[in-house]
C-alpha positions as CSV (number, residue, x, y, z in Angstrom):
1,Q,0.0,0.0,0.0
2,V,1.2,3.5,-0.9
3,H,0.3,6.7,0.9
4,L,0.8,10.1,-0.5
5,V,0.5,13.2,1.7
6,E,0.4,16.7,0.2
7,S,1.5,19.9,2.0
8,G,2.3,23.5,1.2
9,G,-1.0,24.8,0.2
10,G,-2.4,28.0,1.5
11,L,-3.6,31.5,0.6
12,V,-1.5,33.6,-1.8
13,Q,-2.0,36.8,-3.7
14,P,-2.1,36.8,-7.5
15,G,1.4,36.8,-8.8
16,G,2.7,35.0,-5.8
17,S,4.3,31.7,-5.4
18,L,3.8,28.4,-3.5
19,K,5.7,25.2,-3.4
20,L,3.7,22.0,-2.8
21,S,5.2,18.8,-1.5
22,C,4.0,15.3,-1.7
23,A,5.6,12.8,0.7
24,V,5.3,9.3,-0.5
25,S,5.5,6.1,1.5
26,G,7.3,4.2,-1.2
27,S,10.1,4.5,-3.7
28,I,9.0,6.9,-6.3
29,A,12.1,6.0,-8.3
30,I,10.4,2.8,-9.4
31,F,6.9,4.2,-9.9
32,G,5.6,4.4,-13.4
33,A,4.7,8.1,-13.0
34,V,3.9,10.6,-10.3
35,G,2.0,13.8,-10.8
36,W,-0.2,16.6,-9.7
37,Y,-3.9,17.1,-10.3
38,R,-6.2,19.9,-9.2
39,Q,-9.9,20.3,-8.9
40,A,-11.6,23.6,-8.6
41,P,-15.2,24.0,-7.4
42,G,-17.7,23.0,-10.0
43,K,-15.0,21.7,-12.3
44,E,-13.6,18.3,-13.2
45,R,-10.3,17.2,-11.8
46,E,-7.5,17.9,-14.3
47,L,-3.9,16.9,-14.7
48,V,-1.6,19.8,-13.9
49,A,1.8,18.2,-14.3
50,R,3.3,14.7,-14.5
51,I,6.7,13.2,-14.4
52,S,7.2,9.8,-15.7
53,N,10.1,7.4,-15.2
54,N,11.8,6.5,-18.4
55,I,14.5,3.9,-18.9
56,T,16.3,5.9,-21.6
57,S,15.9,9.5,-20.4
58,G,15.4,9.0,-16.7
59,G,12.1,10.8,-16.8
60,T,9.8,12.9,-18.9
61,T,7.5,15.7,-17.9
62,F,4.1,16.9,-19.0
63,Y,2.4,20.2,-18.2
64,A,-1.1,21.4,-18.8
65,D,-1.1,24.4,-21.2
66,S,-2.6,26.5,-18.5
67,V,0.5,26.2,-16.3
68,K,3.3,25.9,-18.7
69,G,6.1,28.4,-17.9
70,R,4.7,29.0,-14.4
71,F,4.7,25.6,-12.7
72,T,7.6,23.2,-12.4
73,I,7.3,19.6,-11.3
74,S,10.3,17.9,-9.7
75,R,11.1,15.0,-7.5
76,D,13.7,13.9,-4.9
77,N,14.0,10.2,-5.2
78,A,16.2,9.9,-2.1
79,K,13.5,11.6,-0.1
80,N,10.6,10.0,-1.9
81,T,9.1,13.4,-2.3
82,L,7.3,15.1,-5.2
83,Y,7.2,18.8,-5.6
84,L,5.3,21.4,-7.5
85,Q,6.7,24.9,-7.7
86,M,4.0,27.3,-8.6
87,N,4.9,30.8,-9.7
88,S,3.0,33.7,-11.1
89,L,-0.2,32.3,-9.6
90,K,-3.5,33.4,-10.9
91,S,-7.0,33.3,-9.4
92,E,-7.8,30.5,-11.9
93,D,-5.2,28.3,-10.1
94,T,-7.4,28.2,-7.0
95,A,-8.2,24.5,-6.4
96,V,-7.5,21.5,-4.3
97,Y,-4.2,20.0,-5.5
98,Y,-3.7,16.3,-5.4
99,C,-0.6,14.3,-5.9
100,A,-1.0,10.8,-7.4
101,K,0.9,7.7,-8.4
102,A,0.3,5.9,-11.6
103,V,1.2,2.7,-13.3
104,L,1.4,1.6,-16.8
105,P,-0.5,-1.6,-17.1
106,S,1.0,-4.4,-19.1
107,G,0.1,-4.1,-22.8
108,K,-1.3,-0.6,-22.4
109,S,-0.1,2.8,-23.7
110,F,-1.7,4.9,-21.0
111,Y,-1.2,5.3,-17.3
112,T,-3.7,4.3,-14.7
113,I,-3.7,6.1,-11.3
114,D,-3.7,3.7,-8.5
115,Y,-3.1,6.0,-5.5
116,W,-4.2,9.5,-4.6
117,G,-3.2,11.9,-1.9
118,Q,-5.8,13.7,0.3
119,G,-5.3,17.0,-1.4
120,T,-4.1,20.4,-0.3
121,Q,-6.0,23.7,-0.8
122,V,-4.5,26.4,-2.8
123,T,-6.3,29.7,-2.9
124,V,-5.1,32.6,-5.0
125,S,-6.9,35.8,-4.0
126,S,-6.2,39.4,-3.2
């Protein structure tokens, strides 16, 4: 069983920054992928950023268009921790942010999330 615990959320003014952390009770170095999702009130949960383990490159990243250039996903394998650095925050970024672990099932070309964190609230408001 894998547990993921997010932290670092809070209230920040537009244009400000926050860094989220996700502590994982497992070795993220051998996970298929880890990433960040968010869900705003009245909206569907969406993928924000993902970093995937890759045999040849050591990892690949994905960012939603809405956060490209502002957010950076990173990981510390030694600490089994996932991070999301969020800069130039906008009110539209207000949401509960979740970290997640995913696997790539045998014979499939897409990831399946098998564990979620509990979420941390990020509120961007003046």
